[in-house]
N, C-alpha and C positions, 0 to 999 in steps of 0.2 A: 802534043806540045801545047797547042791552043787550049786544050781541055785543062791542062795543068794550070795555066795562067788564069784561066777563068775561075777555077776553084780557089786559087790563091787570092784572087781579087775579092771573091765573095767572103773568104775567111777574114781578110783584113778589114773589110767593111763591117763584117759582123763584130769583129773585135773592137772596132771603133764605136759601134752603136751601143754595145752592152754597157760600158761605163756611163754613158749619157743617160741610159734608161735607169740604171742603178742610182745615179745621182738624183734623178727626178723622184724616184721612189723614196729615197732617203729624205729628200726635202719635204715630200708630202707627209712622210711619217713624222718628221720634226715639227712641222706646222700643226699636225693633228695632236701631237703630244703637248705642244705649247697651248693649244686651244683647250685641251682637256685639263691641263694644269690651272689655266686661268679660270675655267669653269669651276674646278674643284676649290680654288681659293675663294671664289665668289660665294660658293655654297657654304664653305667653311666660315667665311665672314658673316654671312647671313645667320648661320646657326649660332655663331658666337654672339652676334648682336641680339638675336632672339633670346639666347640663353641669358645674356647680361640683363636684358630687359625683364625677363621673368625673375631673375635673381633679385634685381632691384625692386621689382614689384613685391616679391615675396618678403624682402627685407623691410619694405615700407609697411606691409601688412603686419609683419612681426613687431615692428616698432609701435604701430597703432595698437596691436593687441597688448603689448607690454604697457603702453600708456593706459589702456582700459583696465588692465589688471592692477596697475598701480593706483588708478583712481578708485577702483572697486575696493582695493585693500585699504586705502586711506578712508574711504567712506565707511567701510566695515569697522575699521579701528575707531573712527569717530563715533559711530553708533554704539560700539562696544563701550567706549569711554563714557558716553552719555548714559547708557544703561547702568554702568558701574557707578557713576556719579549719583544717578537717581536712587540706585539701590543703597548706596552709602548714606545718602541724605535721608532716605526713608528709615534705614536702620538707626541713624543718629537721632532722628525724631522719635522713633520708638524707644530708644535708650533714654532720651531726655524725658519722655513721658513716663517711662518706668521709674527713672530716678525721681521725677516730680511726685509720682504716686508714693514712692518709698520715703520721700522727705516728710518729716513730722509736721503736721499742720495744727495740732492742738497745743494749747499754751496754758501754763499755770503761772500766775504772777502775784507779786506782793507789792503793795503801794504804800507810800508815805506822802502826805500832801499838806499843803496849806489850804485852809478852808475859811470861807467868809460868807456871812449872810448878807443879802442885798438890802435888808431893812434892819435897823437896830431894834432890839427888843426893849419895850417900854411898858410902863404900868400907870394906872390911875390911882391917885389918892382920893380920899373922901371929899365930898363937896365942901364940908365945913372945916376940913383940915384935921379932924379928930384922929384919923388914922395916922397922919403924919406927926401927931404929937407923941406917938409911941417912941420911946427912947430908942435911938439908933436907926429909925426909918429915914431914908433919904427923901429929898423933895420929890413931889409927884412929877410924872411925865418926863423922867430922865432915863437914859439908857442904863441897862444893868452894868454894874461895875464901871461906870463912867463911859466916856466916848469910845473906848476900845471894845466894848461888848459886841458880840457877834462875829469876832475874828478869832480863829483858833487853828486847830490842826486835826489831822485825821489819819487813820491807818486802815488798810483793807487787804483783801485777798480776792482773787477771781480766777475763773477758769474760762477758757475760750475754746470752742469746738469748731473745727473746720467743716463747713457744710458743702461748699462747692468751690473748686479752684479756678473755674472759668465762668462764673456767674451763670450757671446752668446752660453753658454752651454759647453764650452771647459774645464773650470776649475773654481772652487769656490775660488781659491787663488787670482784671479785678477778680477778687475772691470774696466770698460771703461766709462769715463766721457768726456764731452765736456766743454771746458773753453772758455769764452769770457771775455777779460780784456782790460782796458784802463789805460795807464800809462803816466805820465808826468815826463820828466827828464830835469834837468838843469845842464849844464856842464860849466858854466862860461860865459864870454863875449869876444868878438873879436873886434879888431880895424879894420874897413874896410875903404878903401879910394876909392872913385869914382873919377877917374882922368879926368880932362877936358884939353885935349891937353897935350903937353909935357912942361908944365909950373909948377910952384910951386903952382898954384891955385888948390885947391881941396876941396871936401866936406867930412869931417870926420864924421863917425858914429860908434857907439859901439853896434852892435846887440848882443843879448844874444844867446848863443849856447844852444838852447832849442829843445826839440823833444816831440811830442805827438805820442805815439805809441799805435796802436790798434792791438790786437792779437786774433786769433781764433785757438785753438789747441785741439787735442785729448790728454787726460791725462789718463795714466794707473796707477791704485792704487793697492797696495798689501792689501789683506783682512786678517782678522782673526789673527791680531797681538795685540789683546787687544785694548787699546786706541791709539796705534801708527798706523799711516797710511802713509808709504813712497809712493812716486809717481814719475813718470817721464813723461816728454813731449818728445816723440821721435823726432817729427818734427811738427812745426806749422807755420801758416801764420802770418807774421808781416808786418804791414803797418806803416811806419814812416812818420810823417808830421813835417817838420822842417822849420825854418825861416832863413836858410842860403842859399846863401852867404850874404844876408842883411835882415834886419827886414822888408823890403818892399816886399820881395819875399817869397812865400810859395812853398816848394818842397815836392812832394809825392813820397815816395820810398818804393816799395814792397820788402819784404825779408823773411827770415826764422827765426824761433825761436826754440831753444833747452832749456830744463830745467829739473831740478830735485829738490825735496824737501822732507820735512817730516812734517806732521801735527800730533798734539796730541789732542784728544778729552777730554776736562776737564769734560764736561757733555754730555748729549745726544744731546744738541743743540749748545754748545759753544766749539770752538777749536782755537788753535794757532799753528803757525809753522814758519819755515824758508825755504828759497829756494835760488837757484842759476839759473840764466837765461842768455842766450847769444843770441844776435840778430846779424844777418848777412844780410847785404843789397847788398854787392857785387859790389858796384859802388861808385865813388867819385863825389862829387859836385864840379864843377869848375866854377869860375867867372873870365873871362879873358878879358882884353881890346884888342885893336888891337896889332898885332905883333910889330908894331913900338913902341907902348907905353909899351907893355910887363909889365903890372901891373895888379894885382888882386889877388884874393884868389885862392889857389890851394889845392888839396889833402884833401878835407873835407870828411872824411869817418865817417859814423855814426855807424859803427860796434862797438860793445862793450858788456859789461856784466853788470848785476845787481845782487846784493845779499842783501837780507833783511829779514824782518819778516812780518808776517801777522796775523791778528786777524779776526775771522769770525763767522758766524752762520750757522747752518745746518737746513734745512727745507724740 
């Protein structure tokens, strides 16, 4: 009986002890699980933070790379545009040079002009007036045909050849051409008397005061003024052929020519202009009889100027 009570007491104690132990074990398990969860969350949070940091860093690097790519692309585009612009400018310059070379630089022109001598043409009568006694002779030392003698007109033709369009590489603003021209000038008529002895017997003639002038000149032209083309002849060679002091005598006189003018191109091949030219021969033609007769023409100077218009063609 006592044995049975003892066993029953032990069993009851054991039954009461087991739930307490189980509760402690469950509590320990719960605490461990909570700790593990907390640690897991912390690890997860760190991983997420690290991942976010790396992603942000990667995005920053990507943005920086995009910026560099954009800058490189902009620079490359700018360089390409610069190269294209340079190429186009070079091609345009080459095209302009080709067009300039293809543009006609030679000219053929025809002139009509007003002409005047700087000195009136005069003559001497005889010392005793015998020559002037010839019927119809004017008084001595007067100008031919009155005060208007030495003023007349002229016509001419010329050709101009382009030598260099940039003054031999010095400047594109100037071109150098060579001009060869022939001009005929008429200045009126002169009463000439060829005296035979100191008598009133004479042979009266009325030669024209004419001159055929051949000139060869360098001509400087100003370029790049649209259709306008001013020019100047700094100095040229002039050869005057005249029929003075009588129509039976031909005199050759070398001299100098100066000139300036302005041409305007109406089309690629047609132009017109005006000019002023001055010829200087530096000597006088004199026809004198013997000192005793003292009769003849004196002071015939062919120095003078021309001003007129011209019309021509470029080729």
